[in-house]
PyMOL Python script that loads the backbone (N, CA, C, O; Angstrom):
from pymol import cmd

cmd.read_pdbstr("""\
ATOM      1  N   MET A   1      -8.669 -25.499  -0.188  1.00  0.00           N
ATOM      2  CA  MET A   1      -9.564 -24.635  -0.919  1.00  0.00           C
ATOM      3  C   MET A   1     -10.033 -23.519   0.003  1.00  0.00           C
ATOM      4  O   MET A   1     -10.348 -23.749   1.170  1.00  0.00           O
ATOM      5  N   ALA A   2     -10.072 -22.337  -0.527  1.00  0.00           N
ATOM      6  CA  ALA A   2     -10.448 -21.164   0.268  1.00  0.00           C
ATOM      7  C   ALA A   2     -11.894 -21.260   0.733  1.00  0.00           C
ATOM      8  O   ALA A   2     -12.766 -21.746   0.013  1.00  0.00           O
ATOM      9  N   ARG A   3     -12.126 -20.786   1.951  1.00  0.00           N
ATOM     10  CA  ARG A   3     -13.464 -20.822   2.540  1.00  0.00           C
ATOM     11  C   ARG A   3     -14.104 -19.451   2.619  1.00  0.00           C
ATOM     12  O   ARG A   3     -15.246 -19.331   3.062  1.00  0.00           O
ATOM     13  N   GLY A   4     -13.389 -18.408   2.197  1.00  0.00           N
ATOM     14  CA  GLY A   4     -13.955 -17.067   2.245  1.00  0.00           C
ATOM     15  C   GLY A   4     -13.809 -16.397   3.593  1.00  0.00           C
ATOM     16  O   GLY A   4     -14.651 -15.583   3.971  1.00  0.00           O
ATOM     17  N   LEU A   5     -12.760 -16.721   4.325  1.00  0.00           N
ATOM     18  CA  LEU A   5     -12.574 -16.178   5.669  1.00  0.00           C
ATOM     19  C   LEU A   5     -12.312 -14.676   5.682  1.00  0.00           C
ATOM     20  O   LEU A   5     -12.657 -14.002   6.653  1.00  0.00           O
ATOM     21  N   PHE A   6     -11.709 -14.139   4.622  1.00  0.00           N
ATOM     22  CA  PHE A   6     -11.328 -12.727   4.601  1.00  0.00           C
ATOM     23  C   PHE A   6     -12.249 -11.892   3.715  1.00  0.00           C
ATOM     24  O   PHE A   6     -11.812 -10.882   3.164  1.00  0.00           O
ATOM     25  N   ILE A   7     -13.497 -12.283   3.568  1.00  0.00           N
ATOM     26  CA  ILE A   7     -14.423 -11.539   2.709  1.00  0.00           C
ATOM     27  C   ILE A   7     -15.278 -10.588   3.540  1.00  0.00           C
ATOM     28  O   ILE A   7     -15.274  -9.380   3.302  1.00  0.00           O
ATOM     29  N   THR A   8     -15.998 -11.117   4.496  1.00  0.00           N
ATOM     30  CA  THR A   8     -16.901 -10.308   5.302  1.00  0.00           C
ATOM     31  C   THR A   8     -16.131  -9.537   6.362  1.00  0.00           C
ATOM     32  O   THR A   8     -15.414 -10.127   7.169  1.00  0.00           O
ATOM     33  N   GLY A   9     -16.280  -8.224   6.357  1.00  0.00           N
ATOM     34  CA  GLY A   9     -15.654  -7.386   7.370  1.00  0.00           C
ATOM     35  C   GLY A   9     -14.234  -6.963   7.055  1.00  0.00           C
ATOM     36  O   GLY A   9     -13.611  -6.282   7.870  1.00  0.00           O
ATOM     37  N   PHE A  10     -13.700  -7.338   5.909  1.00  0.00           N
ATOM     38  CA  PHE A  10     -12.350  -6.957   5.521  1.00  0.00           C
ATOM     39  C   PHE A  10     -12.393  -6.067   4.290  1.00  0.00           C
ATOM     40  O   PHE A  10     -13.172  -6.307   3.367  1.00  0.00           O
ATOM     41  N   THR A  11     -11.557  -5.045   4.282  1.00  0.00           N
ATOM     42  CA  THR A  11     -11.427  -4.204   3.095  1.00  0.00           C
ATOM     43  C   THR A  11     -10.331  -4.781   2.204  1.00  0.00           C
ATOM     44  O   THR A  11      -9.545  -5.628   2.630  1.00  0.00           O
ATOM     45  N   ILE A  12     -10.294  -4.314   0.978  1.00  0.00           N
ATOM     46  CA  ILE A  12      -9.269  -4.773   0.053  1.00  0.00           C
ATOM     47  C   ILE A  12      -7.880  -4.436   0.590  1.00  0.00           C
ATOM     48  O   ILE A  12      -6.962  -5.251   0.493  1.00  0.00           O
ATOM     49  N   SER A  13      -7.725  -3.238   1.156  1.00  0.00           N
ATOM     50  CA  SER A  13      -6.415  -2.854   1.689  1.00  0.00           C
ATOM     51  C   SER A  13      -6.011  -3.745   2.868  1.00  0.00           C
ATOM     52  O   SER A  13      -4.827  -4.046   3.024  1.00  0.00           O
ATOM     53  N   GLU A  14      -6.955  -4.169   3.692  1.00  0.00           N
ATOM     54  CA  GLU A  14      -6.637  -5.073   4.801  1.00  0.00           C
ATOM     55  C   GLU A  14      -6.207  -6.447   4.280  1.00  0.00           C
ATOM     56  O   GLU A  14      -5.253  -7.040   4.784  1.00  0.00           O
ATOM     57  N   VAL A  15      -6.911  -6.938   3.278  1.00  0.00           N
ATOM     58  CA  VAL A  15      -6.557  -8.241   2.699  1.00  0.00           C
ATOM     59  C   VAL A  15      -5.168  -8.172   2.063  1.00  0.00           C
ATOM     60  O   VAL A  15      -4.368  -9.097   2.205  1.00  0.00           O
ATOM     61  N   LEU A  16      -4.887  -7.072   1.364  1.00  0.00           N
ATOM     62  CA  LEU A  16      -3.565  -6.904   0.763  1.00  0.00           C
ATOM     63  C   LEU A  16      -2.476  -6.837   1.837  1.00  0.00           C
ATOM     64  O   LEU A  16      -1.377  -7.354   1.635  1.00  0.00           O
ATOM     65  N   ALA A  17      -2.771  -6.205   2.973  1.00  0.00           N
ATOM     66  CA  ALA A  17      -1.805  -6.132   4.076  1.00  0.00           C
ATOM     67  C   ALA A  17      -1.554  -7.517   4.673  1.00  0.00           C
ATOM     68  O   ALA A  17      -0.412  -7.867   4.973  1.00  0.00           O
ATOM     69  N   ILE A  18      -2.605  -8.295   4.843  1.00  0.00           N
ATOM     70  CA  ILE A  18      -2.460  -9.661   5.353  1.00  0.00           C
ATOM     71  C   ILE A  18      -1.636 -10.489   4.371  1.00  0.00           C
ATOM     72  O   ILE A  18      -0.748 -11.242   4.772  1.00  0.00           O
ATOM     73  N   GLN A  19      -1.937 -10.343   3.091  1.00  0.00           N
ATOM     74  CA  GLN A  19      -1.212 -11.079   2.066  1.00  0.00           C
ATOM     75  C   GLN A  19       0.276 -10.708   2.070  1.00  0.00           C
ATOM     76  O   GLN A  19       1.138 -11.581   1.970  1.00  0.00           O
ATOM     77  N   GLN A  20       0.564  -9.437   2.184  1.00  0.00           N
ATOM     78  CA  GLN A  20       1.955  -8.982   2.197  1.00  0.00           C
ATOM     79  C   GLN A  20       2.703  -9.537   3.415  1.00  0.00           C
ATOM     80  O   GLN A  20       3.848  -9.973   3.297  1.00  0.00           O
ATOM     81  N   ARG A  21       2.056  -9.521   4.576  1.00  0.00           N
ATOM     82  CA  ARG A  21       2.699 -10.035   5.794  1.00  0.00           C
ATOM     83  C   ARG A  21       2.951 -11.534   5.678  1.00  0.00           C
ATOM     84  O   ARG A  21       4.002 -12.020   6.098  1.00  0.00           O
ATOM     85  N   ALA A  22       1.997 -12.270   5.110  1.00  0.00           N
ATOM     86  CA  ALA A  22       2.178 -13.710   4.930  1.00  0.00           C
ATOM     87  C   ALA A  22       3.342 -13.982   3.985  1.00  0.00           C
ATOM     88  O   ALA A  22       4.121 -14.908   4.210  1.00  0.00           O
ATOM     89  N   LYS A  23       3.465 -13.186   2.936  1.00  0.00           N
ATOM     90  CA  LYS A  23       4.596 -13.349   2.008  1.00  0.00           C
ATOM     91  C   LYS A  23       5.919 -13.084   2.720  1.00  0.00           C
ATOM     92  O   LYS A  23       6.888 -13.818   2.525  1.00  0.00           O
ATOM     93  N   GLU A  24       5.963 -12.039   3.544  1.00  0.00           N
ATOM     94  CA  GLU A  24       7.188 -11.725   4.289  1.00  0.00           C
ATOM     95  C   GLU A  24       7.579 -12.880   5.206  1.00  0.00           C
ATOM     96  O   GLU A  24       8.746 -13.271   5.253  1.00  0.00           O
ATOM     97  N   LEU A  25       6.611 -13.423   5.930  1.00  0.00           N
ATOM     98  CA  LEU A  25       6.894 -14.531   6.843  1.00  0.00           C
ATOM     99  C   LEU A  25       7.383 -15.754   6.083  1.00  0.00           C
ATOM    100  O   LEU A  25       8.291 -16.454   6.533  1.00  0.00           O
ATOM    101  N   LEU A  26       6.781 -16.005   4.937  1.00  0.00           N
ATOM    102  CA  LEU A  26       7.193 -17.149   4.122  1.00  0.00           C
ATOM    103  C   LEU A  26       8.625 -16.973   3.634  1.00  0.00           C
ATOM    104  O   LEU A  26       9.431 -17.900   3.702  1.00  0.00           O
ATOM    105  N   LEU A  27       8.934 -15.785   3.144  1.00  0.00           N
ATOM    106  CA  LEU A  27      10.276 -15.526   2.627  1.00  0.00           C
ATOM    107  C   LEU A  27      11.335 -15.523   3.724  1.00  0.00           C
ATOM    108  O   LEU A  27      12.486 -15.880   3.476  1.00  0.00           O
ATOM    109  N   GLU A  28      10.953 -15.122   4.931  1.00  0.00           N
ATOM    110  CA  GLU A  28      11.889 -15.107   6.060  1.00  0.00           C
ATOM    111  C   GLU A  28      11.986 -16.471   6.744  1.00  0.00           C
ATOM    112  O   GLU A  28      12.858 -16.679   7.588  1.00  0.00           O
ATOM    113  N   GLY A  29      11.102 -17.394   6.388  1.00  0.00           N
ATOM    114  CA  GLY A  29      11.099 -18.706   7.029  1.00  0.00           C
ATOM    115  C   GLY A  29      10.582 -18.674   8.443  1.00  0.00           C
ATOM    116  O   GLY A  29      10.987 -19.502   9.260  1.00  0.00           O
ATOM    117  N   LYS A  30       9.704 -17.749   8.762  1.00  0.00           N
ATOM    118  CA  LYS A  30       9.216 -17.580  10.133  1.00  0.00           C
ATOM    119  C   LYS A  30       7.794 -18.102  10.311  1.00  0.00           C
ATOM    120  O   LYS A  30       6.958 -17.432  10.917  1.00  0.00           O
ATOM    121  N   THR A  31       7.520 -19.276   9.792  1.00  0.00           N
ATOM    122  CA  THR A  31       6.184 -19.827   9.986  1.00  0.00           C
ATOM    123  C   THR A  31       6.048 -20.547  11.324  1.00  0.00           C
ATOM    124  O   THR A  31       4.945 -20.663  11.860  1.00  0.00           O
ATOM    125  N   ILE A  32       7.168 -21.031  11.865  1.00  0.00           N
ATOM    126  CA  ILE A  32       7.188 -21.631  13.207  1.00  0.00           C
ATOM    127  C   ILE A  32       8.419 -21.082  13.928  1.00  0.00           C
ATOM    128  O   ILE A  32       9.517 -21.066  13.371  1.00  0.00           O
ATOM    129  N   MET A  33       8.229 -20.638  15.158  1.00  0.00           N
ATOM    130  CA  MET A  33       9.346 -20.094  15.929  1.00  0.00           C
ATOM    131  C   MET A  33       9.543 -20.937  17.183  1.00  0.00           C
ATOM    132  O   MET A  33       8.575 -21.359  17.816  1.00  0.00           O
ATOM    133  N   ASN A  34      10.785 -21.174  17.531  1.00  0.00           N
ATOM    134  CA  ASN A  34      11.117 -21.934  18.737  1.00  0.00           C
ATOM    135  C   ASN A  34      12.096 -21.136  19.591  1.00  0.00           C
ATOM    136  O   ASN A  34      12.997 -20.479  19.070  1.00  0.00           O
ATOM    137  N   TRP A  35      11.909 -21.201  20.914  1.00  0.00           N
ATOM    138  CA  TRP A  35      12.840 -20.599  21.869  1.00  0.00           C
ATOM    139  C   TRP A  35      13.273 -21.682  22.843  1.00  0.00           C
ATOM    140  O   TRP A  35      12.456 -22.473  23.315  1.00  0.00           O
ATOM    141  N   ASN A  36      14.546 -21.708  23.134  1.00  0.00           N
ATOM    142  CA  ASN A  36      15.070 -22.686  24.090  1.00  0.00           C
ATOM    143  C   ASN A  36      16.100 -22.022  24.986  1.00  0.00           C
ATOM    144  O   ASN A  36      16.873 -21.173  24.543  1.00  0.00           O
ATOM    145  N   ASP A  37      16.101 -22.419  26.248  1.00  0.00           N
ATOM    146  CA  ASP A  37      17.216 -22.104  27.130  1.00  0.00           C
ATOM    147  C   ASP A  37      17.450 -23.333  27.996  1.00  0.00           C
ATOM    148  O   ASP A  37      16.890 -24.394  27.719  1.00  0.00           O
ATOM    149  N   ALA A  38      18.227 -23.219  28.989  1.00  0.00           N
ATOM    150  CA  ALA A  38      18.613 -24.390  29.783  1.00  0.00           C
ATOM    151  C   ALA A  38      17.417 -25.100  30.420  1.00  0.00           C
ATOM    152  O   ALA A  38      17.419 -26.325  30.538  1.00  0.00           O
ATOM    153  N   GLU A  39      16.397 -24.342  30.832  1.00  0.00           N
ATOM    154  CA  GLU A  39      15.312 -24.954  31.594  1.00  0.00           C
ATOM    155  C   GLU A  39      13.963 -24.984  30.880  1.00  0.00           C
ATOM    156  O   GLU A  39      13.103 -25.800  31.212  1.00  0.00           O
ATOM    157  N   THR A  40      13.776 -24.113  29.917  1.00  0.00           N
ATOM    158  CA  THR A  40      12.459 -24.042  29.286  1.00  0.00           C
ATOM    159  C   THR A  40      12.582 -24.010  27.770  1.00  0.00           C
ATOM    160  O   THR A  40      13.627 -23.687  27.205  1.00  0.00           O
ATOM    161  N   SER A  41      11.481 -24.355  27.146  1.00  0.00           N
ATOM    162  CA  SER A  41      11.403 -24.231  25.696  1.00  0.00           C
ATOM    163  C   SER A  41       9.965 -23.842  25.336  1.00  0.00           C
ATOM    164  O   SER A  41       9.017 -24.178  26.046  1.00  0.00           O
ATOM    165  N   ALA A  42       9.832 -23.145  24.242  1.00  0.00           N
ATOM    166  CA  ALA A  42       8.513 -22.723  23.779  1.00  0.00           C
ATOM    167  C   ALA A  42       8.496 -22.711  22.256  1.00  0.00           C
ATOM    168  O   ALA A  42       9.523 -22.487  21.615  1.00  0.00           O
ATOM    169  N   ALA A  43       7.337 -22.952  21.694  1.00  0.00           N
ATOM    170  CA  ALA A  43       7.179 -22.906  20.245  1.00  0.00           C
ATOM    171  C   ALA A  43       5.953 -22.073  19.930  1.00  0.00           C
ATOM    172  O   ALA A  43       4.962 -22.106  20.660  1.00  0.00           O
ATOM    173  N   LYS A  44       6.024 -21.334  18.851  1.00  0.00           N
ATOM    174  CA  LYS A  44       4.898 -20.509  18.420  1.00  0.00           C
ATOM    175  C   LYS A  44       4.644 -20.789  16.948  1.00  0.00           C
ATOM    176  O   LYS A  44       5.545 -20.674  16.116  1.00  0.00           O
ATOM    177  N   GLN A  45       3.424 -21.152  16.642  1.00  0.00           N
ATOM    178  CA  GLN A  45       3.039 -21.350  15.247  1.00  0.00           C
ATOM    179  C   GLN A  45       1.870 -20.422  14.961  1.00  0.00           C
ATOM    180  O   GLN A  45       0.978 -20.262  15.794  1.00  0.00           O
ATOM    181  N   PHE A  46       1.874 -19.826  13.811  1.00  0.00           N
ATOM    182  CA  PHE A  46       0.813 -18.894  13.473  1.00  0.00           C
ATOM    183  C   PHE A  46      -0.511 -19.623  13.341  1.00  0.00           C
ATOM    184  O   PHE A  46      -0.545 -20.825  13.078  1.00  0.00           O
ATOM    185  N   VAL A  47      -1.600 -18.891  13.524  1.00  0.00           N
ATOM    186  CA  VAL A  47      -2.935 -19.471  13.578  1.00  0.00           C
ATOM    187  C   VAL A  47      -3.266 -20.269  12.322  1.00  0.00           C
ATOM    188  O   VAL A  47      -3.822 -21.364  12.408  1.00  0.00           O
ATOM    189  N   MET A  48      -2.928 -19.729  11.164  1.00  0.00           N
ATOM    190  CA  MET A  48      -3.175 -20.409   9.896  1.00  0.00           C
ATOM    191  C   MET A  48      -1.839 -20.623   9.193  1.00  0.00           C
ATOM    192  O   MET A  48      -0.957 -19.767   9.268  1.00  0.00           O
ATOM    193  N   PRO A  49      -1.685 -21.743   8.520  1.00  0.00           N
ATOM    194  CA  PRO A  49      -0.471 -21.914   7.718  1.00  0.00           C
ATOM    195  C   PRO A  49      -0.390 -20.819   6.650  1.00  0.00           C
ATOM    196  O   PRO A  49      -1.415 -20.370   6.137  1.00  0.00           O
ATOM    197  N   VAL A  50       0.820 -20.397   6.321  1.00  0.00           N
ATOM    198  CA  VAL A  50       1.014 -19.298   5.378  1.00  0.00           C
ATOM    199  C   VAL A  50       0.359 -19.608   4.035  1.00  0.00           C
ATOM    200  O   VAL A  50      -0.248 -18.725   3.430  1.00  0.00           O
ATOM    201  N   ALA A  51       0.470 -20.840   3.564  1.00  0.00           N
ATOM    202  CA  ALA A  51      -0.129 -21.203   2.278  1.00  0.00           C
ATOM    203  C   ALA A  51      -1.641 -20.992   2.306  1.00  0.00           C
ATOM    204  O   ALA A  51      -2.222 -20.539   1.320  1.00  0.00           O
ATOM    205  N   GLU A  52      -2.277 -21.317   3.428  1.00  0.00           N
ATOM    206  CA  GLU A  52      -3.717 -21.138   3.562  1.00  0.00           C
ATOM    207  C   GLU A  52      -4.080 -19.652   3.606  1.00  0.00           C
ATOM    208  O   GLU A  52      -5.084 -19.243   3.022  1.00  0.00           O
ATOM    209  N   VAL A  53      -3.277 -18.849   4.290  1.00  0.00           N
ATOM    210  CA  VAL A  53      -3.508 -17.404   4.341  1.00  0.00           C
ATOM    211  C   VAL A  53      -3.440 -16.816   2.934  1.00  0.00           C
ATOM    212  O   VAL A  53      -4.294 -16.018   2.547  1.00  0.00           O
ATOM    213  N   LEU A  54      -2.420 -17.212   2.170  1.00  0.00           N
ATOM    214  CA  LEU A  54      -2.286 -16.693   0.810  1.00  0.00           C
ATOM    215  C   LEU A  54      -3.459 -17.125  -0.066  1.00  0.00           C
ATOM    216  O   LEU A  54      -3.946 -16.336  -0.877  1.00  0.00           O
ATOM    217  N   ASP A  55      -3.917 -18.365   0.086  1.00  0.00           N
ATOM    218  CA  ASP A  55      -5.069 -18.852  -0.675  1.00  0.00           C
ATOM    219  C   ASP A  55      -6.325 -18.064  -0.310  1.00  0.00           C
ATOM    220  O   ASP A  55      -7.088 -17.664  -1.189  1.00  0.00           O
ATOM    221  N   GLU A  56      -6.538 -17.842   0.984  1.00  0.00           N
ATOM    222  CA  GLU A  56      -7.699 -17.072   1.440  1.00  0.00           C
ATOM    223  C   GLU A  56      -7.644 -15.627   0.936  1.00  0.00           C
ATOM    224  O   GLU A  56      -8.666 -15.068   0.539  1.00  0.00           O
ATOM    225  N   CYS A  57      -6.458 -15.026   0.951  1.00  0.00           N
ATOM    226  CA  CYS A  57      -6.316 -13.657   0.458  1.00  0.00           C
ATOM    227  C   CYS A  57      -6.644 -13.576  -1.021  1.00  0.00           C
ATOM    228  O   CYS A  57      -7.356 -12.669  -1.453  1.00  0.00           O
ATOM    229  N   GLY A  58      -6.132 -14.513  -1.796  1.00  0.00           N
ATOM    230  CA  GLY A  58      -6.424 -14.524  -3.226  1.00  0.00           C
ATOM    231  C   GLY A  58      -7.908 -14.669  -3.494  1.00  0.00           C
ATOM    232  O   GLY A  58      -8.455 -13.993  -4.366  1.00  0.00           O
ATOM    233  N   HIS A  59      -8.559 -15.543  -2.753  1.00  0.00           N
ATOM    234  CA  HIS A  59     -10.007 -15.732  -2.909  1.00  0.00           C
ATOM    235  C   HIS A  59     -10.772 -14.460  -2.537  1.00  0.00           C
ATOM    236  O   HIS A  59     -11.676 -14.037  -3.258  1.00  0.00           O
ATOM    237  N   ALA A  60     -10.406 -13.866  -1.423  1.00  0.00           N
ATOM    238  CA  ALA A  60     -11.089 -12.650  -0.976  1.00  0.00           C
ATOM    239  C   ALA A  60     -10.929 -11.521  -1.989  1.00  0.00           C
ATOM    240  O   ALA A  60     -11.887 -10.800  -2.266  1.00  0.00           O
ATOM    241  N   LEU A  61      -9.741 -11.361  -2.539  1.00  0.00           N
ATOM    242  CA  LEU A  61      -9.519 -10.298  -3.525  1.00  0.00           C
ATOM    243  C   LEU A  61     -10.347 -10.534  -4.786  1.00  0.00           C
ATOM    244  O   LEU A  61     -10.862  -9.582  -5.372  1.00  0.00           O
ATOM    245  N   ARG A  62     -10.480 -11.783  -5.208  1.00  0.00           N
ATOM    246  CA  ARG A  62     -11.301 -12.078  -6.384  1.00  0.00           C
ATOM    247  C   ARG A  62     -12.778 -11.802  -6.120  1.00  0.00           C
ATOM    248  O   ARG A  62     -13.500 -11.393  -7.029  1.00  0.00           O
ATOM    249  N   VAL A  63     -13.236 -12.020  -4.890  1.00  0.00           N
ATOM    250  CA  VAL A  63     -14.640 -11.757  -4.555  1.00  0.00           C
ATOM    251  C   VAL A  63     -14.887 -10.264  -4.358  1.00  0.00           C
ATOM    252  O   VAL A  63     -15.880  -9.726  -4.847  1.00  0.00           O
ATOM    253  N   LEU A  64     -13.984  -9.596  -3.642  1.00  0.00           N
ATOM    254  CA  LEU A  64     -14.179  -8.187  -3.319  1.00  0.00           C
ATOM    255  C   LEU A  64     -13.973  -7.263  -4.516  1.00  0.00           C
ATOM    256  O   LEU A  64     -14.628  -6.225  -4.609  1.00  0.00           O
ATOM    257  N   ASP A  65     -13.079  -7.619  -5.427  1.00  0.00           N
ATOM    258  CA  ASP A  65     -12.792  -6.766  -6.588  1.00  0.00           C
ATOM    259  C   ASP A  65     -12.502  -7.631  -7.816  1.00  0.00           C
ATOM    260  O   ASP A  65     -11.355  -7.733  -8.250  1.00  0.00           O
ATOM    261  N   PRO A  66     -13.550  -8.256  -8.375  1.00  0.00           N
ATOM    262  CA  PRO A  66     -13.329  -9.156  -9.506  1.00  0.00           C
ATOM    263  C   PRO A  66     -12.802  -8.447 -10.756  1.00  0.00           C
ATOM    264  O   PRO A  66     -12.147  -9.075 -11.587  1.00  0.00           O
ATOM    265  N   ALA A  67     -13.078  -7.155 -10.900  1.00  0.00           N
ATOM    266  CA  ALA A  67     -12.590  -6.427 -12.078  1.00  0.00           C
ATOM    267  C   ALA A  67     -11.064  -6.346 -12.074  1.00  0.00           C
ATOM    268  O   ALA A  67     -10.445  -6.373 -13.138  1.00  0.00           O
ATOM    269  N   THR A  68     -10.460  -6.248 -10.916  1.00  0.00           N
ATOM    270  CA  THR A  68      -9.004  -6.147 -10.807  1.00  0.00           C
ATOM    271  C   THR A  68      -8.336  -7.509 -10.661  1.00  0.00           C
ATOM    272  O   THR A  68      -7.305  -7.762 -11.283  1.00  0.00           O
ATOM    273  N   TYR A  69      -8.917  -8.392  -9.842  1.00  0.00           N
ATOM    274  CA  TYR A  69      -8.254  -9.636  -9.468  1.00  0.00           C
ATOM    275  C   TYR A  69      -8.839 -10.878 -10.146  1.00  0.00           C
ATOM    276  O   TYR A  69      -8.399 -11.993  -9.866  1.00  0.00           O
ATOM    277  N   GLY A  70      -9.811 -10.705 -11.024  1.00  0.00           N
ATOM    278  CA  GLY A  70     -10.414 -11.846 -11.701  1.00  0.00           C
ATOM    279  C   GLY A  70     -11.601 -12.395 -10.932  1.00  0.00           C
ATOM    280  O   GLY A  70     -11.812 -12.078  -9.761  1.00  0.00           O
ATOM    281  N   ARG A  71     -12.363 -13.219 -11.616  1.00  0.00           N
ATOM    282  CA  ARG A  71     -13.566 -13.785 -10.998  1.00  0.00           C
ATOM    283  C   ARG A  71     -13.207 -14.905 -10.030  1.00  0.00           C
ATOM    284  O   ARG A  71     -12.199 -15.587 -10.216  1.00  0.00           O
ATOM    285  N   PRO A  72     -14.022 -15.099  -9.000  1.00  0.00           N
ATOM    286  CA  PRO A  72     -13.767 -16.191  -8.056  1.00  0.00           C
ATOM    287  C   PRO A  72     -13.829 -17.537  -8.773  1.00  0.00           C
ATOM    288  O   PRO A  72     -14.598 -17.716  -9.717  1.00  0.00           O
ATOM    289  N   ARG A  73     -13.021 -18.462  -8.319  1.00  0.00           N
ATOM    290  CA  ARG A  73     -13.031 -19.815  -8.863  1.00  0.00           C
ATOM    291  C   ARG A  73     -14.151 -20.597  -8.212  1.00  0.00           C
ATOM    292  O   ARG A  73     -14.183 -20.737  -6.989  1.00  0.00           O
ATOM    293  N   ASN A  74     -15.062 -21.103  -9.008  1.00  0.00           N
ATOM    294  CA  ASN A  74     -16.158 -21.918  -8.490  1.00  0.00           C
ATOM    295  C   ASN A  74     -15.907 -23.369  -8.877  1.00  0.00           C
ATOM    296  O   ASN A  74     -15.505 -23.665 -10.002  1.00  0.00           O
ATOM    297  N   VAL A  75     -16.147 -24.252  -7.942  1.00  0.00           N
ATOM    298  CA  VAL A  75     -15.962 -25.676  -8.174  1.00  0.00           C
ATOM    299  C   VAL A  75     -17.280 -26.373  -7.890  1.00  0.00           C
ATOM    300  O   VAL A  75     -17.900 -26.154  -6.850  1.00  0.00           O
ATOM    301  N   ALA A  76     -17.704 -27.219  -8.828  1.00  0.00           N
ATOM    302  CA  ALA A  76     -18.929 -27.989  -8.643  1.00  0.00           C
ATOM    303  C   ALA A  76     -18.558 -29.455  -8.458  1.00  0.00           C
ATOM    304  O   ALA A  76     -17.673 -29.977  -9.135  1.00  0.00           O
ATOM    305  N   VAL A  77     -19.243 -30.100  -7.539  1.00  0.00           N
ATOM    306  CA  VAL A  77     -18.989 -31.511  -7.269  1.00  0.00           C
ATOM    307  C   VAL A  77     -20.322 -32.233  -7.249  1.00  0.00           C
ATOM    308  O   VAL A  77     -21.297 -31.734  -6.687  1.00  0.00           O
ATOM    309  N   SER A  78     -20.366 -33.399  -7.858  1.00  0.00           N
ATOM    310  CA  SER A  78     -21.571 -34.221  -7.771  1.00  0.00           C
ATOM    311  C   SER A  78     -21.168 -35.618  -7.324  1.00  0.00           C
ATOM    312  O   SER A  78     -20.042 -36.062  -7.549  1.00  0.00           O
ATOM    313  N   GLN A  79     -22.099 -36.289  -6.694  1.00  0.00           N
ATOM    314  CA  GLN A  79     -21.804 -37.608  -6.166  1.00  0.00           C
ATOM    315  C   GLN A  79     -23.054 -38.455  -6.263  1.00  0.00           C
ATOM    316  O   GLN A  79     -24.157 -37.977  -6.001  1.00  0.00           O
ATOM    317  N   VAL A  80     -22.885 -39.712  -6.640  1.00  0.00           N
ATOM    318  CA  VAL A  80     -23.985 -40.656  -6.692  1.00  0.00           C
ATOM    319  C   VAL A  80     -23.697 -41.745  -5.673  1.00  0.00           C
ATOM    320  O   VAL A  80     -22.614 -42.330  -5.652  1.00  0.00           O
ATOM    321  N   SER A  81     -24.671 -42.001  -4.843  1.00  0.00           N
ATOM    322  CA  SER A  81     -24.506 -43.013  -3.817  1.00  0.00           C
ATOM    323  C   SER A  81     -25.624 -44.045  -3.963  1.00  0.00           C
ATOM    324  O   SER A  81     -26.798 -43.680  -4.040  1.00  0.00           O
ATOM    325  N   GLY A  82     -25.277 -45.292  -4.000  1.00  0.00           N
ATOM    326  CA  GLY A  82     -26.288 -46.331  -4.101  1.00  0.00           C
ATOM    327  C   GLY A  82     -26.470 -46.817  -5.536  1.00  0.00           C
ATOM    328  O   GLY A  82     -25.683 -46.482  -6.421  1.00  0.00           O
ATOM    329  N   TYR A  83     -27.503 -47.599  -5.751  1.00  0.00           N
ATOM    330  CA  TYR A  83     -27.780 -48.221  -7.048  1.00  0.00           C
ATOM    331  C   TYR A  83     -28.688 -47.328  -7.864  1.00  0.00           C
ATOM    332  O   TYR A  83     -29.691 -46.818  -7.364  1.00  0.00           O
ATOM    333  N   LEU A  84     -28.328 -47.140  -9.133  1.00  0.00           N
ATOM    334  CA  LEU A  84     -29.173 -46.397 -10.065  1.00  0.00           C
ATOM    335  C   LEU A  84     -29.583 -47.330 -11.186  1.00  0.00           C
ATOM    336  O   LEU A  84     -28.743 -47.718 -11.998  1.00  0.00           O
ATOM    337  N   PRO A  85     -30.870 -47.703 -11.251  1.00  0.00           N
ATOM    338  CA  PRO A  85     -31.302 -48.617 -12.303  1.00  0.00           C
ATOM    339  C   PRO A  85     -31.225 -47.949 -13.686  1.00  0.00           C
ATOM    340  O   PRO A  85     -31.364 -46.731 -13.803  1.00  0.00           O
ATOM    341  N   LYS A  86     -31.005 -48.752 -14.717  1.00  0.00           N
ATOM    342  CA  LYS A  86     -30.939 -48.231 -16.076  1.00  0.00           C
ATOM    343  C   LYS A  86     -32.303 -48.124 -16.686  1.00  0.00           C
ATOM    344  O   LYS A  86     -32.434 -47.700 -17.835  1.00  0.00           O
TER     345      LYS A  86
END
""", "prot")
cmd.dss("prot")
cmd.show_as("cartoon", "prot")
cmd.util.cbc("prot")
cmd.orient("prot")
């Protein structure tokens, strides 16, 4: 679930650019990169999984411009713990 990471301090155009780059990486299969040679090896993984980046971008766009991208999805949760007498 999106946490609103791309809302404060980001413009709509920046969020769209992040979203586009995440889509490109997903389509190219470049979410994890590995390099190997005879003596060394290295792996690079992006800071956030692509699916999470896309979810965050969608959430940010709905918050920043609800008229274009729709209203943010709100989820309510309730929980009862312990005994409740009738």
